[in-house]
LUMFIMAR-797841 format. One record per residue (C-alpha): x negated, y, z. Coordinates in steps of 0.25 Angstrom, whole numbers, plus 2048, in hexadecimal, padded with zeros to 3 digits. Each point is the difference from the previous one (the first is absolute). Layout:
N
XYZ...
//
This chain:
80
8008008007FA80D7FC80380D8087FE80D7FA7FE80D80880B80A80080080A7F480280F8027FF8047F18087F47FB80A7FB80A8077F37FC8087FC80C80680380E7F37FB8067F780A7F980980B8068027FA80E7F17FE8017FC80E7FC80B80680A7FB7F780B7F18047FE80580F8008077FE80D7F47F98067F780B7FB80980B8068017F880D7F17FF8017FE80F7FD80A80480A7FB7F780B7F28067FE80380F7FD80D80780480280E7FD8098097F87F78007F47FF7F180080F7FF8018028097F57F67F87F78077F380480E8067FC7F98047F27FA7F27FF80D7F98038088097F67F67FC7F58027F180480F8028007FF8067F27F77F57FB80A7F680580B8067F87F78007F47FC7F280280E7FB8028058077F47F57FA7F88027F280580F8017FC7FD8067F27F77F47FD80A7F680580B8077F77F77FF7F47FD7F280380E7FD8018048077F37F57F87F98057F380580E8047FB7FB8037F27F97F37FD8097F47FE7FC7F580A7FD7F67F47F48087FB
//
């Protein structure tokens, strides 16, 4: 069984999105555990906003690829 690392540029599945979000939350928790100030909190808000935007883009991309695959399957007859 081959295991591929999560892809940030070309996400293919829920596991890519989940692993990136889990890593982002872990990084945020680690940074806030070490340093906790108003500037750091603001940076973490900006960081999580960027992650949130990436998640929206990644889900949209995954769904678009799935729709394109589904359309290709419907166009080709099963006997070919």
